[in-house]
C-alpha positions as CSV (number, residue, x, y, z in Angstrom):
1,M,-20.8,22.1,99.7
2,G,-23.7,19.9,99.1
3,A,-25.7,21.0,95.9
4,E,-22.8,23.4,94.5
5,R,-24.0,27.2,95.0
6,G,-21.8,29.9,93.7
7,K,-19.0,30.0,91.2
8,P,-16.6,27.3,91.2
9,Y,-12.8,27.8,91.1
10,R,-11.2,24.3,90.3
11,G,-7.6,23.1,91.3
12,H,-6.1,20.1,91.0
13,L,-6.8,19.0,94.7
14,I,-9.3,21.5,95.9
15,T,-12.3,23.4,94.5
16,V,-13.3,26.5,96.2
17,T,-16.6,27.8,95.6
18,F,-17.6,31.4,95.9
19,D,-21.4,33.0,96.5
20,A,-20.9,36.4,96.0
21,R,-24.4,37.3,97.5
22,R,-23.2,36.1,100.8
23,C,-19.8,37.8,101.1
24,L,-19.6,40.4,103.7
25,H,-16.0,41.4,102.7
26,A,-14.6,40.3,106.0
27,A,-11.3,39.8,103.9
28,E,-10.4,36.6,105.8
29,C,-9.5,34.8,102.9
30,V,-7.3,37.8,101.3
31,R,-5.4,38.2,104.5
32,G,-5.2,34.5,105.2
33,L,-3.6,33.5,101.6
34,P,-3.2,36.3,99.4
35,Q,-1.5,34.3,96.5
36,V,-4.9,32.3,96.3
37,F,-7.1,35.2,97.0
38,D,-6.4,38.3,95.1
39,T,-9.2,40.5,94.3
40,G,-6.8,42.5,91.8
41,R,-6.5,39.3,89.6
42,R,-9.1,37.4,87.4
43,P,-9.7,34.9,88.3
44,W,-9.4,36.3,91.8
45,I,-9.2,32.6,93.3
46,S,-6.2,30.2,92.3
47,P,-6.8,27.2,94.3
48,D,-3.4,25.6,93.3
49,A,-1.3,28.6,94.6
50,A,-1.0,27.0,97.8
51,P,-1.5,23.5,99.4
52,A,-4.7,22.4,99.5
53,D,-5.0,21.9,103.5
54,E,-4.1,25.6,103.8
55,V,-6.7,26.7,101.4
56,A,-9.4,24.5,103.3
57,E,-8.2,26.1,106.4
58,V,-8.5,29.8,105.1
59,V,-11.9,29.0,103.5
60,R,-13.2,27.6,107.0
61,R,-12.3,31.3,108.4
62,C,-14.9,33.1,106.1
63,P,-17.7,33.8,108.6
64,S,-20.4,34.4,106.2
65,G,-20.0,30.8,104.5
66,A,-19.5,32.7,101.0
67,L,-16.7,30.4,100.4
68,Q,-16.7,26.6,100.4
69,Y,-14.5,23.9,99.6
70,R,-14.5,20.2,98.1
71,L,-11.1,18.3,98.0
72,A,-10.5,16.2,95.1
73,D,-11.3,13.0,97.3
74,G,-15.0,14.6,98.1
75,T,-14.2,15.5,101.5
76,T,-15.9,18.8,102.6
77,E,-16.0,20.9,105.8
78,R,-17.0,18.9,108.9
79,P,-19.7,21.2,110.7
80,D,-18.5,22.4,114.3
81,A,-20.0,20.0,117.2
82,P,-21.9,21.6,119.2
83,T,-23.5,24.1,116.9
84,T,-22.7,27.6,118.0
85,V,-24.6,31.0,117.8
86,E,-22.9,34.2,118.4
87,R,-24.5,37.6,118.3
88,T,-22.0,40.4,117.0
89,G,-22.2,43.8,118.4
90,D,-24.2,44.9,115.6
91,G,-26.8,42.3,116.0
92,R,-25.8,39.9,113.2
93,L,-25.9,36.1,114.0
94,L,-23.0,34.0,113.1
95,L,-23.7,30.4,113.2
96,R,-21.6,27.2,113.2
97,G,-22.4,23.8,112.8
98,D,-24.7,21.2,111.3
99,L,-27.3,23.8,109.7
100,R,-30.2,23.5,107.5
101,I,-31.2,27.1,106.2
102,T,-34.8,28.0,105.2
103,T,-34.8,31.2,102.9
104,A,-37.4,33.9,103.3
105,D,-39.6,32.5,100.7
106,G,-39.8,29.0,102.7
107,E,-37.4,27.3,100.6
108,S,-34.8,24.9,102.0
109,V,-31.2,25.6,101.0
110,P,-30.0,22.3,99.5
111,G,-27.3,20.5,101.5
112,T,-26.0,21.3,104.7
113,E,-24.4,24.5,105.7
114,T,-21.4,24.7,108.1
115,R,-21.1,28.6,108.6
116,V,-23.6,31.5,108.0
117,M,-23.9,35.1,109.0
118,L,-27.8,35.8,109.8
119,C,-29.5,39.3,109.3
120,G,-30.4,40.4,112.8
121,C,-32.0,43.5,111.9
122,G,-34.5,42.3,109.1
123,A,-33.3,44.8,106.6
124,S,-31.4,42.3,104.2
125,G,-32.6,41.7,100.8
126,N,-30.9,38.3,100.9
127,Q,-32.9,36.9,103.9
128,P,-32.1,35.2,106.1
129,Y,-28.6,36.1,105.1
130,C,-27.1,39.3,106.1
131,D,-26.1,41.6,103.3
132,L,-25.0,44.8,105.2
133,S,-28.0,46.7,104.2
134,G,-29.4,47.4,107.6
135,S,-28.1,48.7,110.9
136,C,-24.9,46.5,110.5
137,K,-23.9,48.3,107.2
138,A,-21.7,50.9,109.0
139,S,-20.0,48.3,111.1
140,E,-17.0,46.3,110.3
141,A,-17.7,43.2,108.8
142,S,-16.9,40.2,111.1
């Protein structure tokens, strides 16, 4: 997680951080551990509702990187090696690896990213991240 971005949900063994601006509602979290990720509950993330290793595994499924984690011992997600880039059918770019992101205003995002979904159409209001506002909005979020 590097510098903490988004809202932290602290548990005893794991902290999950959620950045709503990057969420594409792929629902990998909700399908993966509904007892931890429940959008009908407040707070919607309960990190202690499942073993920390299972929570971390489900967080790693989040394609946009909106969810991140840090274990109590300081361990965070290891980047994929080699870095991979995949273009989705609607033009978005899914990157996994040791990533350094620069925003549209030229600022480097602090820390290391391991998963991002970048805008492929240029219409996102959250450049360089996809926000489903362009041609991909009618498509299923990956």
